[in-house]
N, C-alpha and C positions, 0 to 999 in steps of 0.2 A: 551254570546259568549266570547270563550278564545281568547285573542289577542296575545298570545305567538306564535312565530314561531320556527319551527324547525330549528336545525343548518344545514347547507347545507352538503350534503353527500359528502365525499371526496373519489374520485375514485382514486386508485393507478394507476400510470403511468407505462408504459413499455418503455424500450429503448434498442435499438439494436446498436452494434458496429461490424463494417464489417473489415475484413483485407483480403489481398491476399498475396499468397506467390508463388514465382517462384524459381524453383531449377536453380542454376547456374552451378556448376560442383561439383562432389564428394559430400561432407556433408556440402554443402554451399547454401545459397538462399538469396533472396531479399524480404524483408517484406514490403508491402505497404498498404496505407490506403488513401482513397480519402482526397485530400488537405493537406497531410502531407508529410514530407520528408521521402524517404526510408531509410530502415534500413538493413544492412548486418547482417546476422544472420548464424552461423555455430554450428556445434556439438563441445562440449568442448574437449580438447585434451585427456581427460581420455576415451572418447567414439569415438576415431579416427577422431576427428576434429582439428581445428586449434586454435591457441591462439591469443589473441589481438583483437577478434571481439566478439560481443554480442552472447549469447547462450540462448536457452529456459530456461535453469536453472538461468541464471542471470536475465532474464526477469521476472521469476516468483518470485525471491526474491525481485527484484526492485518494481514488482506491490504492494507487501505488504507494503514495506518501503514508497513508495510514497502515497499510499492510506491512511496510518496511518497519514502522515504528513497533507495531504490535509484535512482529517476528523477533525484533531486537529485543523488546522487553521479555518476551518468553524465553529466548535463549539465555539472556543475563539472569533471569530467576533461576533457571535450571542449573547454571554454573555458579550461583551465589554471588554474581558480580553486582554491587551496589553502585548507583549513580545518583546524582543530585538532581538532574534535569535533563530533559530531552524536548528540543524544540527543532522545527525543520521547515523548510520552504521548499516548494517543488515548481518546476516549470516544464510544460510539455511544447513539443514543437511539432506543429501540424504543417505539413507540406504537400503541395500538388505533385502527385506521382502517378504515372500511367492512367490519366483520365479521371482522377477523383483524389480527394484529400485523405491523408492518413497520418497518424501519429508516426513520426519516424524516431522520436527520442523523448525520454522522460528523464529529467535530472533531478534528483532528490538531493538537498543539502541539509542534512541534520547537523545539529549542535548538540553534543553530549557532554555534560559537566560531570566529572567525577570527584570523588573525596580526596583522593591522593593521586601522585604522579605514577605510582606503581600499577594502577588500575588502567592507565592508559593503553598498554600492550594488550591487556586481556580485552579491553573495549573494542580496539581495533579488530581482534580476531572475531568477536561477537559481532560487529558489524559486517564485516566480510562474510560470515556465515548467514547473517540475516538477508544481505543482498543476494547470496547464492540460493536460498531457500524460501524467499518471499513468494507465496504462491500466485499473487496477482502478477507479479513481475515476469514469473516463469510461465504465465499463460498468455503473454502478449506476443504480438509479432513487430515489436519496435525495440530499439536499445534502451536499456534502463542503466543510467549512470548514477552511482552514489558518490557523492563528494563530502564525506564526512569532516567536521572538526570536533576533535575531541580534547578537551580542555579540563584544567583543574579548576574546581569552583574556588573563588577568591572571596 
């Protein structure tokens, strides 16, 4: 009789995220999600909206930037890689293509400070893995470029 047991089968999970939107006036609205603060959203000025508030375009670029950071942090924690700080900037390029606008590229430029020179190589590997597995970036139909700066904290 064979005493080996088969590894348990891993079943992928599904998750749902819900939001609700209510038009306020003109090209402005209030975005809500249960248990979270509401967010005022508008069209950007270049599309007859207002300045000074979050737009779908801002949220699109921010979603890529935030997801990259959270993916980096999660992978770093699993690998036991400590770092002193993480900051980033991101820019999305919107272009007219085939009769409408679309994002063609999002560039995220994170700066990660490590405690020592030896952590830089591991940090580069973690950043590459985060770029490859960031769920928001993997879900998009545009190029996502990551231009990291990995430094030693001084």
